[in-house]
C-alpha positions in Angstrom: -26.5 -9.1 -23.2 -28.3 -12.3 -24.4 -25.1 -14.3 -23.9 -24.7 -12.9 -20.5 -28.2 -13.8 -19.5 -27.7 -17.4 -20.8 -24.5 -17.8 -18.7 -26.3 -16.6 -15.6 -29.1 -19.1 -16.2 -26.7 -22.0 -16.7 -24.9 -20.9 -13.5 -28.2 -20.9 -11.6 -29.1 -24.3 -13.0 -25.8 -25.7 -11.8 -26.2 -24.3 -8.3 -29.8 -25.6 -8.1 -28.7 -29.0 -9.3 -25.9 -29.1 -6.6 -28.4 -28.0 -3.9 -30.8 -30.7 -5.0 -28.2 -33.5 -4.5 -28.5 -35.8 -1.5 -26.3 -35.0 1.5 -23.1 -37.0 1.2 -23.1 -37.2 -2.6 -19.7 -36.9 -4.2 -19.4 -34.3 -6.9 -17.3 -34.5 -10.0 -16.7 -31.4 -12.1 -16.4 -33.4 -15.3 -19.6 -35.4 -14.5 -21.5 -32.3 -13.6 -20.4 -30.6 -16.9 -21.5 -33.6 -18.9 -24.9 -34.0 -17.2 -25.9 -30.4 -17.6 -24.2 -29.8 -21.0 -21.8 -27.0 -19.9 -18.1 -26.5 -20.0 -15.9 -27.9 -17.3 -14.9 -24.3 -16.5 -18.5 -23.3 -15.9 -19.1 -26.3 -13.7 -15.9 -25.6 -11.7 -17.0 -22.0 -11.0 -20.4 -23.3 -9.8 -18.8 -25.9 -7.5 -16.4 -23.2 -6.0 -19.4 -20.9 -5.4 -21.3 -23.8 -3.8 -18.2 -24.3 -1.5 -18.4 -20.6 -0.6 -22.1 -21.0 0.2 -21.2 -23.9 2.5 -23.3 -26.5 0.7 -20.3 -28.5 -0.4 -16.8 -29.1 1.0 -13.6 -30.5 -0.5 -11.8 -33.1 1.6 -8.3 -34.4 0.9 -8.2 -37.9 -0.7 -12.0 -37.9 -0.8 -13.0 -35.1 -3.1 -15.9 -32.7 -3.2 -19.0 -33.7 -1.2 -22.5 -32.2 -0.8 -23.1 -31.3 2.9 -25.7 -29.6 5.0 -25.1 -25.9 5.3 -24.3 -24.8 8.8 -25.0 -21.3 10.1 -21.8 -19.2 10.1 -20.2 -18.6 13.5 -22.8 -20.7 15.4 -19.9 -22.4 17.2 -16.2 -22.7 17.2 -16.3 -26.2 18.6 -15.9 -29.4 16.6 -18.6 -32.1 16.6 -17.7 -35.7 17.1 -18.8 -36.1 13.5 -16.2 -33.6 12.4 -13.5 -35.6 14.3 -14.4 -38.8 12.4 -13.7 -36.9 9.1 -10.5 -35.2 10.4 -8.8 -38.4 11.7 -10.1 -40.6 8.8 -11.9 -42.8 11.3 -14.9 -45.1 11.4 -17.5 -45.3 14.1 -17.8 -48.4 16.2 -20.7 -47.4 18.4 -23.0 -44.5 19.5 -23.3 -43.2 15.9 -27.0 -42.4 15.8 -27.0 -39.3 18.0 -23.5 -39.1 19.4 -21.8 -37.7 16.3 -24.0 -34.5 16.5 -22.6 -33.7 20.0 -19.7 -31.2 20.4 -16.5 -31.7 22.3 -14.9 -28.9 24.3 -11.5 -30.6 24.9 -9.5 -33.8 24.2 -7.6 -35.9 26.7 -4.7 -38.2 25.8 -5.0 -41.3 27.8 -1.3 -42.0 28.5 -1.7 -42.5 32.3 -3.1 -44.8 34.9 -6.9 -45.3 35.0 -7.3 -43.5 38.4 -5.3 -40.5 37.2 -7.2 -40.4 33.9 -10.5 -40.1 35.7 -9.6 -36.6 37.0 -9.2 -35.2 33.5 -12.3 -36.7 31.8 -15.6 -35.0 31.9 -18.8 -34.7 29.9 -18.2 -33.4 26.4 -14.5 -34.3 26.2 -12.8 -36.8 23.9 -10.5 -39.5 25.3 -7.7 -40.4 22.8 -6.4 -43.8 23.8 -5.3 -47.2 22.5 -6.9 -50.7 23.1 -7.6 -50.2 26.8 -11.2 -51.2 27.4 -11.2 -50.1 31.0 -10.4 -46.6 29.8 -13.1 -46.8 27.1 -15.7 -47.7 29.8 -14.5 -45.0 32.1 -14.8 -42.3 29.4 -18.3 -43.3 28.4 -19.5 -43.5 32.0 -18.3 -39.9 32.5 -20.0 -38.6 29.4 -17.0 -38.5 27.1 -16.5 -39.8 23.6 -13.6 -42.2 22.8 -11.1 -42.2 19.9 -9.2 -45.4 19.7 -5.9 -45.1 17.9 -3.7 -47.6 16.0 -6.7 -49.1 14.2 -7.8 -51.1 17.3 -11.4 -52.0 18.1 -13.3 -52.6 21.3 -15.6 -55.2 22.8 -19.3 -55.8 22.1 -20.1 -54.7 25.6 -18.4 -51.4 25.2 -20.1 -50.8 21.9 -23.5 -51.6 23.5 -22.7 -49.0 26.3 -21.8 -46.4 23.7 -25.1 -47.0 21.9 -27.1 -46.8 25.2 -25.4 -43.5 26.2 -25.4 -42.0 22.6 -21.7 -41.4 22.9 -19.4 -42.1 19.9 -16.6 -44.6 19.8 -14.3 -43.8 16.9 -11.4 -45.9 15.6 -8.5 -44.4 13.6 -5.5 -46.1 12.0 -3.3 -43.2 13.0 -1.2 -43.0 16.2 -2.0 -40.9 19.2 0.4 -38.0 18.3 -0.9 -37.8 14.8 -4.6 -37.7 15.6 -4.0 -35.1 18.3 -2.1 -33.0 15.8 -4.9 -33.4 13.2 -7.6 -32.3 15.7 -5.5 -29.4 17.0 -4.9 -28.1 13.4 -8.6 -28.4 12.7 -9.5 -26.4 15.8 -7.0 -23.6 14.9 -8.2 -23.6 11.3 -11.8 -23.1 12.5 -10.8 -20.3 14.9 -8.9 -18.5 12.1 -11.9 -18.8 9.8 -14.2 -17.5 12.5 -12.0 -14.5 13.1 -11.8 -13.7 9.4 -14.6 -11.2 8.8 -16.8 -11.5 5.8 -19.1 -8.9 4.3 -22.1 -10.8 5.7 -20.8 -10.1 9.2 -21.3 -6.4 8.9 -24.3 -6.1 6.5 -27.3 -4.8 8.4 -30.9 -4.6 7.0 -31.6 -1.2 5.6 -34.9 0.4 4.6 -33.6 0.9 1.1 -30.3 1.0 -0.8 -30.0 4.2 -2.9 -30.4 3.0 -6.5 -31.4 4.2 -9.9 -33.5 2.4 -12.5 -32.5 1.9 -16.1 -35.2 4.4 -17.2 -34.1 7.0 -14.6 -32.5 10.2 -16.0 -29.7 12.6 -15.1 -32.1 14.8 -13.1 -33.0 11.8 -10.9 -29.2 11.2 -10.4 -28.8 14.8 -9.3 -31.7 14.6 -6.8 -30.4 11.4 -5.3 -26.9 12.8 -5.0 -28.1 15.9 -3.3 -30.2 13.8 -0.8 -27.5 11.2 0.0 -24.2 13.0 -0.6 -23.0 10.1 -2.8 -21.6 10.6 -6.3 -22.0 7.0 -7.5 -25.1 4.6 -7.5 -25.9 1.1 -8.6 -28.4 0.9 -11.5 -30.9 -2.0 -11.3 -33.4 -3.5 -13.7 -37.0 -4.5 -13.0 -35.9 -7.7 -11.2 -33.6 -5.8 -8.8 -30.5 -7.1 -10.6 -27.4 -4.8 -10.7 -26.8 -4.1 -14.4 -24.2 -1.4 -13.9 -22.9 1.7 -12.0 -23.5 5.4 -12.8 -21.1 8.0 -11.4 -20.9 11.8 -11.7 -17.8 11.4 -13.8 -19.7 9.3 -16.3 -22.3 12.1 -16.6 -19.6 14.9 -16.9 -17.6 13.0 -19.6 -20.8 12.6 -21.7 -21.8 16.2 -21.0 -25.3 14.7 -20.7 -28.4 17.0 -20.4 -30.8 16.5 -17.4 -33.3 14.5 -19.4 -30.8 11.9 -20.6 -31.8 8.3 -19.8 -29.3 6.7 -17.4 -29.2 3.5 -19.4 -27.2 5.3 -22.1 -24.5 6.3 -19.7 -24.2 3.3 -17.3 -20.9 1.4 -16.9 -22.0 -2.1 -17.6 -19.1 -3.8 -15.8 -20.1 -3.0 -12.3 -17.8 -3.6 -9.3 -19.7 -5.5 -6.8 -19.1 -8.0 -3.9 -21.0 -10.9 -2.4 -21.8 -11.8 1.2 -18.9 -14.3 1.3 -16.3 -11.7 0.2 -13.8 -11.0 3.0 -13.7 -7.5 4.4 -10.0 -7.2 3.5 -10.8 -7.9 -0.1 -13.7 -5.4 -0.1 -11.4 -2.8 1.4 -8.8 -3.4 -1.3 -11.4 -3.3 -4.1 -12.6 0.1 -2.9 -9.0 1.3 -2.6 -7.9 0.3 -6.0 -11.0 1.5 -7.7 -11.2 4.8 -5.7 -14.8 4.2 -4.6 -16.6 4.8 -1.3 -19.2 2.0 -1.4 -19.8 -1.5 -2.8 -23.1 -2.9 -3.9 -23.6 -6.4 -2.3 -25.3 -8.9 -4.6 -26.4 -12.5 -4.4 -25.4 -15.2 -6.9 -28.0 -14.0 -9.4 -26.6 -10.4 -9.2 -29.7 -9.2 -7.3 -29.0 -6.3 -5.0 -29.0 -7.2 -1.3 -27.3 -4.2 0.4 -24.4 -1.9 0.2 -21.4 -1.3 2.4 -19.4 1.8 2.7 -15.6 2.2 2.9 -16.0 3.7 6.4 -18.0 0.7 7.7 -15.5 -1.8 6.3 -12.4 -0.1 7.8 -14.1 0.3 11.2 -15.0 -3.4 11.3 -11.5 -4.4 10.4 -10.1 -2.1 13.1 -12.5 -3.5 15.7 -11.5 -7.1 14.7 -7.8 -6.3 15.3 -8.6 -5.3 18.9 -10.2 -8.7 19.6 -8.2 -11.5 21.4 -6.1 -13.5 19.0 -7.7 -17.0 18.6 -6.2 -19.1 15.9 -2.8 -18.1 14.5 -1.9 -18.0 10.8 1.6 -18.9 9.6 2.3 -15.2 9.3 1.4 -14.7 12.9 3.4 -17.7 14.1 6.5 -16.4 12.3 6.1 -12.8 13.4 5.4 -13.6 17.0 9.0 -14.6 17.5 10.2 -11.0 16.8 10.3 -8.1 19.3 9.6 -4.5 18.6 12.0 -1.8 19.9 13.0 1.8 19.3 16.4 3.3 18.7 17.7 6.6 20.2 16.1 8.5 17.3 12.7 7.0 18.2 12.4 4.9 15.1 11.2 1.3 15.1 13.4 -1.7 14.6 12.7 -5.4 15.1 14.9 -8.3 16.4 14.4 -12.0 16.8 15.8 -15.5 16.1 15.5 -17.8 13.2 13.6 -20.9 14.4 13.9 -24.4 12.8 10.3 -24.0 11.5 11.5 -21.0 9.4 14.3 -23.0 7.6 14.6 -25.0 4.4 15.9 -28.6 4.5 19.4 -27.1 4.1 19.2 -25.3 7.4 19.0 -21.8 6.1 16.1 -19.4 6.3 13.3 -19.9 3.7 13.2 -17.1 1.2 9.4 -17.0 1.6 9.8 -16.6 5.4 12.4 -13.9 5.0 10.1 -11.9 2.7 7.2 -12.3 5.1 9.4 -11.0 8.0 10.5 -8.0 5.9 6.9 -7.3 4.8 5.5 -7.5 8.4 8.2 -5.1 9.5 7.3 -2.6 6.8 3.6 -2.8 7.4 4.1 -2.3 11.2 6.5 0.7 10.6 4.1 2.4 8.2 1.2 2.0 10.6 3.3 3.4 13.4 4.3 6.5 11.5 1.0 7.3 9.8 -1.7 5.6 11.9 -3.1 4.0 8.7 -3.4 0.4 7.5 -1.7 -0.7 4.4 -1.4 -3.5 1.8 1.7 -4.3 -0.2 1.7 -2.8 -3.7 5.3 -3.9 -4.7 8.3 -5.5 -3.1 11.8 -6.2 -4.5 13.9 -8.4 -2.2 17.7 -9.0 -2.4 19.2 -12.0 -0.6 22.8 -11.2 0.1 24.0 -13.9 2.6 22.5 -17.1 4.0 20.9 -16.9 7.4 21.0 -20.1 9.5 18.9 -21.7 12.2 19.1 -19.9 15.6 20.9 -16.8 14.1 19.8 -13.6 15.7 18.7 -11.0 13.2 17.7 -7.3 13.3 15.4 -5.7 10.8 15.9 -1.9 10.2 13.1 -0.1 8.3 13.8 3.3 6.7 10.9 5.4 5.3 12.0 6.8 1.9 8.7 8.5 1.0 5.4 9.0 2.7 2.3 10.5 1.1 -1.4 10.5 1.8 -1.9 7.3 -0.2 1.5 5.5 -0.3 4.5 4.7 1.7 7.8 3.6 0.3 10.4 1.9 2.6 13.8 0.4 2.5 14.2 -2.6 4.7 17.6 -4.0 5.9 18.1 -7.3 7.7 21.4 -7.8 9.5 23.1 -10.6 11.5 26.1 -9.6 13.7 26.1 -6.2 11.9 26.5 -7.9 8.5 23.9 -7.1 5.9 22.1 -10.4 4.9 19.0 -9.1 3.0 17.5 -5.8 1.7 14.1 -5.0 0.3 12.4 -2.0 -1.3 8.7 -1.9 -0.6 5.8 0.3 -1.8 2.6 0.2 0.3 -0.8 1.5 -0.5 -3.0 2.9 2.3 -6.5 1.3 2.5 -7.7 4.3 4.5 -7.7 6.7 1.5 -9.4 6.4 -1.9 
């Protein structure tokens, strides 16, 4: 236990050191390890946790940087400062306050000035080349300006930007590229916002049911009778979770009522943090066969607990919300239609788009596996009403599938139980078998 306490202390020291760094400071794992006298592995874990906490970010070609933590889900809009980072730009004017403002849309200025005026309003961003008349128009209507191609603007325009506290940004990239970069960033943010974390469902409670290290089996029995639970976190005097005690631990030890809990506790407790995704929390509880998870902070101090029922209900509620940002899986699967045969069983059909192909013009094996997986998950949910994750999949690629080929996916359920579903998946093109898969799914609804 002494070594464990030391590692926690080092971890805390690293996080406190990172938190104390000036905003904008670049962070090197190697330098961090050397300065605090720890291994690079320990330093790396601390940096990754700091990233999860939102106090550092890692940018391509820049590295890891200390940033101001922003409240989660405060907005799904980008600030003009975000745009500067996204397009690798530099600010020509209006930097002092303008970068903090948010934009609600961007407008590409590939039109005459009078037509452009109809599309620009306050809070928008005009993406345009070296057209000073357009720069002035945008600023006067309350919009920021992104100048592409690495061009600048006049001193008068910069002065106007400073006066109106609206940013003028210059980027070396062309118009199409910066628009694509901004669009991707918006969708990434929407996807992250839609992805539920444990902190999104944790609610303050009067008290989490816990036992102390000096509690005994009789105390366990009393708490179990009062709450209906058969498993509790065990905490020390500083409210840190040191282990878990379950009825099974007591039964295996055949422990008398006056036995101290500390002698029976499982000292490798399964816990989660506020930044754990709900999907991960559901899978943890499923694999471990448990009904609740203690939620701890980075020092393993108990914050709350979430139940399996709460996690699954929140995930179902999220599925009923409008789709905002689309992941690659969604983009691939959206091109496929769902239908039923005369026997009432589901099948799926769609076309192979160019985005799904390799540079040889045939379907990517990863994409094909994704399509078969989505078909299996959808079919299992249709039959049982439960949500599943993939436990095992074996895929056979029999014939190449080319761009714009029409394919049909036929799922067949081989075995269905309370906890698992086993399917055989067949993909055909013009009635010829092109791929097969055997898939085993685990239900996240049952422990």
